C-alpha positions in Angstrom: 119.9 103.8 134.8 119.7 103.0 131.0 115.9 103.3 131.1 116.2 106.8 132.7 118.6 107.9 129.9 116.3 106.7 127.2 113.3 108.5 128.8 115.2 111.8 129.1 116.0 111.6 125.4 112.4 111.0 124.3 110.7 113.4 126.7 111.2 116.8 128.1 110.3 117.0 131.9 108.7 120.4 132.8 106.0 122.1 134.8 102.6 122.4 133.2 102.6 126.2 133.4 105.7 126.3 131.2 104.0 124.3 128.4 102.4 126.3 125.6 98.6 126.2 125.2 97.6 123.4 122.9 100.8 121.5 123.8 100.8 117.7 124.2 101.9 116.0 127.3 101.7 112.8 129.5 101.7 112.5 133.2 104.2 109.7 133.3 106.8 108.8 130.7 105.3 105.4 130.0 101.7 106.5 130.0 99.5 105.9 126.9 97.2 108.7 127.7 98.1 111.9 125.9 96.7 115.2 127.2 96.3 118.6 125.6 96.8 121.8 127.7 93.8 124.1 127.2 93.0 127.5 128.8 93.6 128.7 132.4 90.5 128.6 134.7 90.6 131.6 136.9 87.9 130.4 139.3 89.7 127.1 140.2 93.2 128.6 139.6 94.1 125.5 137.5 94.8 124.6 133.9 92.0 122.9 131.9 93.4 119.8 130.1 91.7 117.3 127.8 92.5 113.8 126.6 93.7 113.8 123.0 91.5 110.8 122.0 88.4 111.8 124.1 87.6 115.5 124.1 84.7 114.9 126.5 87.2 114.0 129.2 88.4 117.2 130.9 90.6 117.5 134.0 92.1 120.4 135.9 95.8 120.4 136.9 97.8 122.9 138.9 100.5 124.8 137.1 103.3 123.3 139.1 102.4 119.7 138.1 105.4 118.0 136.5 104.6 116.6 133.1 106.5 115.0 130.1 106.3 116.9 126.8 107.7 116.8 123.3 106.1 113.5 122.3 106.5 111.6 119.1 103.3 109.7 118.6 
């Protein structure tokens, strides 16, 4: 219960489509991998996202994927 309260203070839980382009997020609250939301890919109907520390690593996530934003790193 206390851990959940701490996580809710540090992070904002939202869907990927609600995050601004260029916004930073993680998949889980304790993840060390930070992603950057890029542009929308119309052919796959998903959002292009890249790892912050490795721009050669790209992944596509659906807009309704739950992510954790507003990071302090």
